N, CA, C and O atoms as a GROMACS GRO file, in nm:
protein
  468
    1MET      N    1  -2.699   2.367   0.746
    1MET     CA    2  -2.601   2.263   0.721
    1MET      C    3  -2.472   2.301   0.793
    1MET      O    4  -2.423   2.413   0.780
    2ALA      N    5  -2.416   2.206   0.868
    2ALA     CA    6  -2.294   2.232   0.944
    2ALA      C    7  -2.174   2.234   0.851
    2ALA      O    8  -2.168   2.157   0.755
    3PRO      N    9  -2.077   2.321   0.879
    3PRO     CA   10  -1.957   2.321   0.795
    3PRO      C   11  -1.879   2.192   0.814
    3PRO      O   12  -1.882   2.130   0.920
    4GLU      N   13  -1.810   2.152   0.708
    4GLU     CA   14  -1.728   2.032   0.715
    4GLU      C   15  -1.609   2.059   0.807
    4GLU      O   16  -1.555   2.170   0.809
    5PRO      N   17  -1.568   1.956   0.883
    5PRO     CA   18  -1.452   1.975   0.969
    5PRO      C   19  -1.328   2.003   0.884
    5PRO      O   20  -1.310   1.943   0.777
    6SER      N   21  -1.246   2.092   0.931
    6SER     CA   22  -1.125   2.124   0.854
    6SER      C   23  -1.022   2.014   0.871
    6SER      O   24  -1.007   1.955   0.978
    7GLN      N   25  -0.952   1.988   0.762
    7GLN     CA   26  -0.844   1.891   0.765
    7GLN      C   27  -0.716   1.961   0.808
    7GLN      O   28  -0.686   2.070   0.760
    8PRO      N   29  -0.640   1.899   0.899
    8PRO     CA   30  -0.515   1.961   0.937
    8PRO      C   31  -0.420   1.968   0.818
    8PRO      O   32  -0.418   1.878   0.734
    9GLU      N   33  -0.344   2.073   0.814
    9GLU     CA   34  -0.246   2.088   0.707
    9GLU      C   35  -0.139   1.980   0.721
    9GLU      O   36  -0.092   1.952   0.832
   10VAL      N   37  -0.101   1.922   0.611
   10VAL     CA   38   0.005   1.820   0.611
   10VAL      C   39   0.122   1.878   0.534
   10VAL      O   40   0.107   1.923   0.420
   11THR      N   41   0.238   1.877   0.598
   11THR     CA   42   0.357   1.925   0.529
   11THR      C   43   0.413   1.813   0.442
   11THR      O   44   0.381   1.695   0.460
   12SER      N   45   0.494   1.850   0.350
   12SER     CA   46   0.548   1.753   0.254
   12SER      C   47   0.647   1.656   0.317
   12SER      O   48   0.690   1.562   0.250
   13ASP      N   49   0.685   1.677   0.445
   13ASP     CA   50   0.776   1.586   0.510
   13ASP      C   51   0.712   1.511   0.627
   13ASP      O   52   0.782   1.453   0.710
   14ASP      N   53   0.579   1.513   0.634
   14ASP     CA   54   0.504   1.446   0.740
   14ASP      C   55   0.452   1.313   0.687
   14ASP      O   56   0.345   1.306   0.628
   15VAL      N   57   0.531   1.206   0.708
   15VAL     CA   58   0.497   1.075   0.653
   15VAL      C   59   0.362   1.027   0.705
   15VAL      O   60   0.279   0.981   0.627
   16ALA      N   61   0.338   1.036   0.835
   16ALA     CA   62   0.211   0.990   0.891
   16ALA      C   63   0.095   1.069   0.832
   16ALA      O   64  -0.009   1.010   0.801
   17GLY      N   65   0.110   1.198   0.816
   17GLY     CA   66   0.004   1.281   0.757
   17GLY      C   67  -0.020   1.245   0.612
   17GLY      O   68  -0.134   1.239   0.567
   18LEU      N   69   0.086   1.222   0.538
   18LEU     CA   70   0.073   1.182   0.398
   18LEU      C   71   0.001   1.048   0.385
   18LEU      O   72  -0.083   1.030   0.297
   19LEU      N   73   0.034   0.955   0.475
   19LEU     CA   74  -0.035   0.825   0.473
   19LEU      C   75  -0.182   0.841   0.508
   19LEU      O   76  -0.267   0.780   0.443
   20ARG      N   77  -0.213   0.922   0.609
   20ARG     CA   78  -0.354   0.946   0.643
   20ARG      C   79  -0.430   1.003   0.524
   20ARG      O   80  -0.541   0.960   0.493
   21GLN      N   81  -0.370   1.100   0.457
   21GLN     CA   82  -0.435   1.159   0.340
   21GLN      C   83  -0.446   1.059   0.226
   21GLN      O   84  -0.548   1.054   0.158
   22GLY      N   85  -0.342   0.980   0.206
   22GLY     CA   86  -0.347   0.878   0.102
   22GLY      C   87  -0.459   0.780   0.125
   22GLY      O   88  -0.534   0.746   0.032
   23TRP      N   89  -0.473   0.732   0.249
   23TRP     CA   90  -0.580   0.637   0.280
   23TRP      C   91  -0.717   0.704   0.271
   23TRP      O   92  -0.814   0.640   0.230
   24ALA      N   93  -0.726   0.830   0.309
   24ALA     CA   94  -0.855   0.902   0.298
   24ALA      C   95  -0.895   0.914   0.151
   24ALA      O   96  -1.011   0.891   0.117
   25HIS      N   97  -0.800   0.951   0.065
   25HIS     CA   98  -0.830   0.959  -0.080
   25HIS      C   99  -0.868   0.821  -0.134
   25HIS      O  100  -0.965   0.807  -0.209
   26TYR      N  101  -0.792   0.720  -0.095
   26TYR     CA  102  -0.821   0.584  -0.143
   26TYR      C  103  -0.962   0.543  -0.101
   26TYR      O  104  -1.039   0.491  -0.182
   27GLY      N  105  -0.996   0.566   0.026
   27GLY     CA  106  -1.128   0.530   0.076
   27GLY      C  107  -1.241   0.604   0.008
   27GLY      O  108  -1.353   0.555   0.000
   28ALA      N  109  -1.211   0.724  -0.042
   28ALA     CA  110  -1.312   0.805  -0.112
   28ALA      C  111  -1.316   0.772  -0.262
   28ALA      O  112  -1.394   0.832  -0.336
   29GLY      N  113  -1.233   0.679  -0.306
   29GLY     CA  114  -1.231   0.645  -0.447
   29GLY      C  115  -1.154   0.743  -0.532
   29GLY      O  116  -1.170   0.746  -0.654
   30GLU      N  117  -1.070   0.825  -0.469
   30GLU     CA  118  -0.989   0.925  -0.538
   30GLU      C  119  -0.847   0.870  -0.553
   30GLU      O  120  -0.758   0.902  -0.474
   31TYR      N  121  -0.828   0.787  -0.654
   31TYR     CA  122  -0.705   0.710  -0.665
   31TYR      C  123  -0.586   0.791  -0.711
   31TYR      O  124  -0.474   0.765  -0.666
   32GLU      N  125  -0.604   0.887  -0.798
   32GLU     CA  126  -0.490   0.968  -0.843
   32GLU      C  127  -0.430   1.049  -0.727
   32GLU      O  128  -0.308   1.046  -0.709
   33PRO      N  129  -0.512   1.122  -0.649
   33PRO     CA  130  -0.454   1.191  -0.533
   33PRO      C  131  -0.392   1.095  -0.431
   33PRO      O  132  -0.293   1.127  -0.367
   34ALA      N  133  -0.452   0.976  -0.417
   34ALA     CA  134  -0.395   0.877  -0.326
   34ALA      C  135  -0.256   0.836  -0.372
   34ALA      O  136  -0.164   0.824  -0.291
   35ILE      N  137  -0.241   0.815  -0.502
   35ILE     CA  138  -0.110   0.778  -0.558
   35ILE      C  139  -0.008   0.886  -0.527
   35ILE      O  140   0.105   0.854  -0.488
   36VAL      N  141  -0.045   1.012  -0.543
   36VAL     CA  142   0.049   1.122  -0.516
   36VAL      C  143   0.092   1.119  -0.370
   36VAL      O  144   0.211   1.132  -0.340
   37GLN      N  145  -0.004   1.101  -0.278
   37GLN     CA  146   0.029   1.101  -0.135
   37GLN      C  147   0.117   0.983  -0.099
   37GLN      O  148   0.215   0.998  -0.025
   38PHE      N  149   0.083   0.864  -0.150
   38PHE     CA  150   0.164   0.745  -0.119
   38PHE      C  151   0.303   0.755  -0.179
   38PHE      O  152   0.400   0.711  -0.118
   39GLU      N  153   0.314   0.813  -0.298
   39GLU     CA  154   0.446   0.832  -0.359
   39GLU      C  155   0.534   0.924  -0.273
   39GLU      O  156   0.651   0.896  -0.250
   40GLN      N  157   0.474   1.034  -0.227
   40GLN     CA  158   0.549   1.126  -0.141
   40GLN      C  159   0.594   1.056  -0.014
   40GLN      O  160   0.710   1.070   0.027
   41ALA      N  161   0.504   0.981   0.049
   41ALA     CA  162   0.539   0.910   0.172
   41ALA      C  163   0.648   0.808   0.146
   41ALA      O  164   0.737   0.789   0.228
   42ARG      N  165   0.641   0.741   0.032
   42ARG     CA  166   0.742   0.640  -0.002
   42ARG      C  167   0.880   0.702  -0.022
   42ARG      O  168   0.981   0.644   0.017
   43ARG      N  169   0.883   0.820  -0.082
   43ARG     CA  170   1.011   0.888  -0.100
   43ARG      C  171   1.074   0.926   0.035
   43ARG      O  172   1.195   0.921   0.052
   44LEU      N  173   0.988   0.963   0.130
   44LEU     CA  174   1.036   1.004   0.263
   44LEU      C  175   1.072   0.885   0.352
   44LEU      O  176   1.161   0.894   0.436
   45ALA      N  177   1.002   0.774   0.333
   45ALA     CA  178   1.023   0.656   0.417
   45ALA      C  179   1.036   0.532   0.326
   45ALA      O  180   0.947   0.448   0.324
   46PRO      N  181   1.148   0.522   0.252
   46PRO     CA  182   1.160   0.418   0.151
   46PRO      C  183   1.160   0.275   0.206
   46PRO      O  184   1.134   0.182   0.130
   47GLU      N  185   1.189   0.256   0.333
   47GLU     CA  186   1.192   0.121   0.391
   47GLU      C  187   1.059   0.082   0.455
   47GLU      O  188   1.042  -0.033   0.496
   48ASP      N  189   0.965   0.175   0.463
   48ASP     CA  190   0.834   0.150   0.524
   48ASP      C  191   0.745   0.080   0.420
   48ASP      O  192   0.728   0.132   0.310
   49PRO      N  193   0.688  -0.036   0.453
   49PRO     CA  194   0.605  -0.105   0.354
   49PRO      C  195   0.468  -0.042   0.331
   49PRO      O  196   0.406  -0.065   0.227
   50GLU      N  197   0.419   0.038   0.425
   50GLU     CA  198   0.282   0.091   0.411
   50GLU      C  199   0.263   0.182   0.290
   50GLU      O  200   0.164   0.166   0.218
   51PRO      N  201   0.353   0.277   0.263
   51PRO     CA  202   0.332   0.359   0.143
   51PRO      C  203   0.332   0.276   0.015
   51PRO      O  204   0.252   0.302  -0.076
   52ALA      N  205   0.419   0.177   0.006
   52ALA     CA  206   0.424   0.092  -0.114
   52ALA      C  207   0.296   0.009  -0.126
   52ALA      O  208   0.244  -0.009  -0.236
   53PHE      N  209   0.244  -0.041  -0.014
   53PHE     CA  210   0.121  -0.119  -0.018
   53PHE      C  211   0.003  -0.032  -0.063
   53PHE      O  212  -0.077  -0.073  -0.148
   54GLY      N  213  -0.008   0.088  -0.007
   54GLY     CA  214  -0.114   0.180  -0.048
   54GLY      C  215  -0.101   0.217  -0.194
   54GLY      O  216  -0.201   0.229  -0.265
   55LEU      N  217   0.021   0.235  -0.239
   55LEU     CA  218   0.046   0.266  -0.378
   55LEU      C  219   0.003   0.149  -0.468
   55LEU      O  220  -0.056   0.169  -0.574
   56GLY      N  221   0.034   0.027  -0.423
   56GLY     CA  222  -0.007  -0.091  -0.499
   56GLY      C  223  -0.158  -0.101  -0.511
   56GLY      O  224  -0.210  -0.128  -0.620
   57LEU      N  225  -0.229  -0.080  -0.400
   57LEU     CA  226  -0.375  -0.086  -0.404
   57LEU      C  227  -0.431   0.022  -0.497
   57LEU      O  228  -0.522  -0.003  -0.575
   58SER      N  229  -0.376   0.141  -0.487
   58SER     CA  230  -0.426   0.253  -0.569
   58SER      C  231  -0.404   0.227  -0.718
   58SER      O  232  -0.492   0.252  -0.800
   59HIS      N  233  -0.285   0.179  -0.752
   59HIS     CA  234  -0.259   0.147  -0.892
   59HIS      C  235  -0.347   0.033  -0.939
   59HIS      O  236  -0.394   0.033  -1.053
   60LYS      N  237  -0.370  -0.065  -0.853
   60LYS     CA  238  -0.452  -0.181  -0.891
   60LYS      C  239  -0.593  -0.137  -0.927
   60LYS      O  240  -0.645  -0.175  -1.033
   61VAL      N  241  -0.656  -0.058  -0.841
   61VAL     CA  242  -0.794  -0.017  -0.870
   61VAL      C  243  -0.800   0.085  -0.984
   61VAL      O  244  -0.904   0.102  -1.046
   62ALA      N  245  -0.688   0.152  -1.011
   62ALA     CA  246  -0.682   0.246  -1.124
   62ALA      C  247  -0.654   0.171  -1.255
   62ALA      O  248  -0.652   0.232  -1.361
   63GLY      N  249  -0.633   0.039  -1.246
   63GLY     CA  250  -0.613  -0.042  -1.366
   63GLY      C  251  -0.470  -0.044  -1.418
   63GLY      O  252  -0.447  -0.077  -1.535
   64ARG      N  253  -0.376  -0.010  -1.334
   64ARG     CA  254  -0.234  -0.009  -1.376
   64ARG      C  255  -0.162  -0.129  -1.316
   64ARG      O  256  -0.108  -0.123  -1.205
   65GLN      N  257  -0.162  -0.238  -1.389
   65GLN     CA  258  -0.110  -0.365  -1.338
   65GLN      C  259   0.039  -0.363  -1.307
   65GLN      O  260   0.080  -0.403  -1.198
   66ALA      N  261   0.121  -0.318  -1.400
   66ALA     CA  262   0.267  -0.325  -1.379
   66ALA      C  263   0.312  -0.243  -1.258
   66ALA      O  264   0.387  -0.295  -1.176
   67PRO      N  265   0.270  -0.115  -1.244
   67PRO     CA  266   0.314  -0.041  -1.125
   67PRO      C  267   0.254  -0.099  -0.996
   67PRO      O  268   0.315  -0.090  -0.890
   68ALA      N  269   0.134  -0.158  -1.005
   68ALA     CA  270   0.074  -0.220  -0.886
   68ALA      C  271   0.158  -0.338  -0.841
   68ALA      O  272   0.188  -0.352  -0.722
   69ILE      N  273   0.197  -0.424  -0.935
   69ILE     CA  274   0.279  -0.541  -0.901
   69ILE      C  275   0.412  -0.499  -0.841
   69ILE      O  276   0.455  -0.555  -0.741
   70ALA      N  277   0.476  -0.400  -0.902
   70ALA     CA  278   0.605  -0.351  -0.850
   70ALA      C  279   0.589  -0.299  -0.708
   70ALA      O  280   0.672  -0.327  -0.621
   71ALA      N  281   0.484  -0.223  -0.683
   71ALA     CA  282   0.463  -0.166  -0.550
   71ALA      C  283   0.432  -0.275  -0.447
   71ALA      O  284   0.482  -0.270  -0.335
   72PHE      N  285   0.351  -0.374  -0.485
   72PHE     CA  286   0.321  -0.484  -0.393
   72PHE      C  287   0.446  -0.565  -0.363
   72PHE      O  288   0.468  -0.605  -0.248
   73ARG      N  289   0.529  -0.590  -0.462
   73ARG     CA  290   0.654  -0.664  -0.439
   73ARG      C  291   0.746  -0.584  -0.344
   73ARG      O  292   0.811  -0.642  -0.257
   74GLU      N  293   0.750  -0.454  -0.363
   74GLU     CA  294   0.829  -0.368  -0.275
   74GLU      C  295   0.774  -0.375  -0.131
   74GLU      O  296   0.851  -0.386  -0.036
   75ALA      N  297   0.643  -0.368  -0.116
   75ALA     CA  298   0.582  -0.376   0.017
   75ALA      C  299   0.616  -0.508   0.084
   75ALA      O  300   0.649  -0.512   0.202
   76ALA      N  301   0.607  -0.618   0.008
   76ALA     CA  302   0.639  -0.750   0.064
   76ALA      C  303   0.784  -0.757   0.109
   76ALA      O  304   0.813  -0.811   0.215
   77ALA      N  305   0.875  -0.703   0.030
   77ALA     CA  306   1.017  -0.705   0.066
   77ALA      C  307   1.043  -0.621   0.191
   77ALA      O  308   1.120  -0.662   0.278
   78HIS      N  309   0.981  -0.505   0.201
   78HIS     CA  310   1.002  -0.418   0.318
   78HIS      C  311   0.933  -0.472   0.442
   78HIS      O  312   0.976  -0.443   0.553
   79ALA      N  313   0.826  -0.550   0.424
   79ALA     CA  314   0.757  -0.608   0.540
   79ALA      C  315   0.848  -0.703   0.616
   79ALA      O  316   0.832  -0.720   0.738
   80GLU      N  317   0.941  -0.764   0.548
   80GLU     CA  318   1.035  -0.856   0.612
   80GLU      C  319   1.112  -0.790   0.726
   80GLU      O  320   1.158  -0.859   0.817
   81HIS      N  321   1.126  -0.659   0.723
   81HIS     CA  322   1.209  -0.587   0.820
   81HIS      C  323   1.129  -0.530   0.937
   81HIS      O  324   1.187  -0.466   1.025
   82LEU      N  325   0.998  -0.551   0.939
   82LEU     CA  326   0.917  -0.500   1.049
   82LEU      C  327   0.947  -0.577   1.178
   82LEU      O  328   0.968  -0.698   1.175
   83LYS      N  329   0.948  -0.507   1.288
   83LYS     CA  330   0.973  -0.573   1.417
   83LYS      C  331   0.854  -0.656   1.462
   83LYS      O  332   0.871  -0.760   1.525
   84ASP      N  333   0.733  -0.609   1.431
   84ASP     CA  334   0.613  -0.683   1.465
   84ASP      C  335   0.598  -0.797   1.363
   84ASP      O  336   0.555  -0.774   1.250
   85ARG      N  337   0.633  -0.918   1.403
   85ARG     CA  338   0.637  -1.032   1.311
   85ARG      C  339   0.498  -1.069   1.259
   85ARG      O  340   0.485  -1.112   1.144
   86THR      N  341   0.396  -1.052   1.341
   86THR     CA  342   0.261  -1.082   1.294
   86THR      C  343   0.220  -0.985   1.184
   86THR      O  344   0.169  -1.025   1.080
   87ARG      N  345   0.244  -0.857   1.209
   87ARG     CA  346   0.213  -0.755   1.107
   87ARG      C  347   0.294  -0.780   0.980
   87ARG      O  348   0.241  -0.770   0.869
   88ALA      N  349   0.421  -0.814   0.998
   88ALA     CA  350   0.508  -0.839   0.882
   88ALA      C  351   0.455  -0.956   0.800
   88ALA      O  352   0.448  -0.948   0.677
   89THR      N  353   0.418  -1.064   0.866
   89THR     CA  354   0.369  -1.182   0.796
   89THR      C  355   0.238  -1.152   0.722
   89THR      O  356   0.222  -1.191   0.607
   90MET      N  357   0.147  -1.084   0.790
   90MET     CA  358   0.018  -1.054   0.727
   90MET      C  359   0.034  -0.959   0.608
   90MET      O  360  -0.027  -0.980   0.503
   91LEU      N  361   0.116  -0.855   0.625
   91LEU     CA  362   0.136  -0.759   0.517
   91LEU      C  363   0.203  -0.825   0.397
   91LEU      O  364   0.167  -0.799   0.283
   92ARG      N  365   0.301  -0.910   0.424
   92ARG     CA  366   0.370  -0.981   0.317
   92ARG      C  367   0.271  -1.071   0.240
   92ARG      O  368   0.271  -1.072   0.117
   93ARG      N  369   0.188  -1.145   0.314
   93ARG     CA  370   0.091  -1.232   0.248
   93ARG      C  371  -0.010  -1.154   0.167
   93ARG      O  372  -0.044  -1.192   0.055
   94LEU      N  373  -0.059  -1.043   0.223
   94LEU     CA  374  -0.153  -0.961   0.148
   94LEU      C  375  -0.090  -0.908   0.019
   94LEU      O  376  -0.151  -0.915  -0.088
   95ALA      N  377   0.031  -0.857   0.030
   95ALA     CA  378   0.098  -0.800  -0.086
   95ALA      C  379   0.120  -0.908  -0.192
   95ALA      O  380   0.093  -0.885  -0.310
   96LEU      N  381   0.169  -1.024  -0.151
   96LEU     CA  382   0.195  -1.130  -0.248
   96LEU      C  383   0.064  -1.187  -0.303
   96LEU      O  384   0.061  -1.231  -0.418
   97GLY      N  385  -0.041  -1.188  -0.225
   97GLY     CA  386  -0.171  -1.230  -0.275
   97GLY      C  387  -0.219  -1.139  -0.386
   97GLY      O  388  -0.273  -1.186  -0.486
   98HIS      N  389  -0.198  -1.008  -0.369
   98HIS     CA  390  -0.235  -0.914  -0.476
   98HIS      C  391  -0.151  -0.939  -0.602
   98HIS      O  392  -0.203  -0.935  -0.713
   99VAL      N  393  -0.021  -0.964  -0.583
   99VAL     CA  394   0.064  -0.994  -0.698
   99VAL      C  395   0.012  -1.118  -0.771
   99VAL      O  396  -0.004  -1.118  -0.893
  100ASN      N  397  -0.015  -1.223  -0.694
  100ASN     CA  398  -0.067  -1.346  -0.755
  100ASN      C  399  -0.198  -1.319  -0.830
  100ASN      O  400  -0.218  -1.368  -0.941
  101HIS      N  401  -0.284  -1.243  -0.768
  101HIS     CA  402  -0.415  -1.212  -0.829
  101HIS      C  403  -0.396  -1.137  -0.960
  101HIS      O  404  -0.463  -1.166  -1.059
  102LEU      N  405  -0.306  -1.041  -0.961
  102LEU     CA  406  -0.282  -0.963  -1.083
  102LEU      C  407  -0.214  -1.046  -1.191
  102LEU      O  408  -0.246  -1.032  -1.309
  103GLU      N  409  -0.122  -1.131  -1.151
  103GLU     CA  410  -0.047  -1.209  -1.249
  103GLU      C  411  -0.119  -1.336  -1.296
  103GLU      O  412  -0.110  -1.374  -1.413
  104ARG      N  413  -0.193  -1.402  -1.203
  104ARG     CA  414  -0.251  -1.532  -1.236
  104ARG      C  415  -0.401  -1.539  -1.218
  104ARG      O  416  -0.463  -1.641  -1.248
  105GLY      N  417  -0.461  -1.431  -1.167
  105GLY     CA  418  -0.604  -1.431  -1.148
  105GLY      C  419  -0.654  -1.502  -1.024
  105GLY      O  420  -0.774  -1.523  -1.008
  106GLU      N  421  -0.562  -1.539  -0.935
  106GLU     CA  422  -0.601  -1.605  -0.810
  106GLU      C  423  -0.501  -1.567  -0.700
  106GLU      O  424  -0.386  -1.533  -0.726
  107TRP      N  425  -0.549  -1.574  -0.578
  107TRP     CA  426  -0.464  -1.535  -0.464
  107TRP      C  427  -0.356  -1.638  -0.438
  107TRP      O  428  -0.242  -1.600  -0.410
  108ASP      N  429  -0.385  -1.765  -0.446
  108ASP     CA  430  -0.289  -1.875  -0.434
  108ASP      C  431  -0.173  -1.846  -0.338
  108ASP      O  432  -0.061  -1.819  -0.381
  109LEU      N  433  -0.201  -1.850  -0.210
  109LEU     CA  434  -0.098  -1.823  -0.109
  109LEU      C  435  -0.048  -1.950  -0.041
  109LEU      O  436   0.008  -1.944   0.068
  110GLU      N  437  -0.069  -2.064  -0.104
  110GLU     CA  438  -0.028  -2.191  -0.042
  110GLU      C  439   0.121  -2.191  -0.006
  110GLU      O  440   0.159  -2.235   0.102
  111ARG      N  441   0.205  -2.143  -0.097
  111ARG     CA  442   0.348  -2.142  -0.069
  111ARG      C  443   0.380  -2.048   0.047
  111ARG      O  444   0.462  -2.080   0.132
  112GLU      N  445   0.315  -1.930   0.050
  112GLU     CA  446   0.342  -1.833   0.155
  112GLU      C  447   0.289  -1.879   0.292
  112GLU      O  448   0.348  -1.849   0.395
  113VAL      N  449   0.178  -1.951   0.291
  113VAL     CA  450   0.116  -1.993   0.416
  113VAL      C  451   0.173  -2.126   0.464
  113VAL      O  452   0.207  -2.141   0.581
  114TRP      N  453   0.184  -2.224   0.372
  114TRP     CA  454   0.221  -2.358   0.411
  114TRP      C  455   0.365  -2.394   0.374
  114TRP      O  456   0.415  -2.500   0.413
  115GLY      N  457   0.432  -2.307   0.300
  115GLY     CA  458   0.570  -2.333   0.263
  115GLY      C  459   0.589  -2.438   0.157
  115GLY      O  460   0.694  -2.501   0.149
  116ARG      N  461   0.485  -2.457   0.074
  116ARG     CA  462   0.497  -2.555  -0.034
  116ARG      C  463   0.440  -2.498  -0.163
  116ARG      O  464   0.352  -2.411  -0.160
  117ALA      N  465   0.490  -2.545  -0.272
  117ALA     CA  466   0.445  -2.494  -0.403
  117ALA      C  467   0.329  -2.573  -0.456
  117ALA      O  468   0.279  -2.543  -0.565
   0.00000   0.00000   0.00000
């Protein structure tokens, strides 16, 4: 059996590394370690929507509705400041869709997509 590839060491101030580890934990179904990584990344890059979005997803699948909603709302607000307008729009819609799903049980993005309630 071949040895597993070693993971590069991530320092506590490496936002990109923390995000990679957070997504790796999330993808493996390890939500508590993912939350820790996304929290660290969020503290280092508070205006970046990605750590907040990952945190929202991790809290959502861990069954923590209130922190998930707060994190998704934060991600949506920070997405507004992204230079890539397509990425900003998509991330904002995804984040708000999760909020709607958690609060009302449906994605209901009509207002976000079509500008009407």
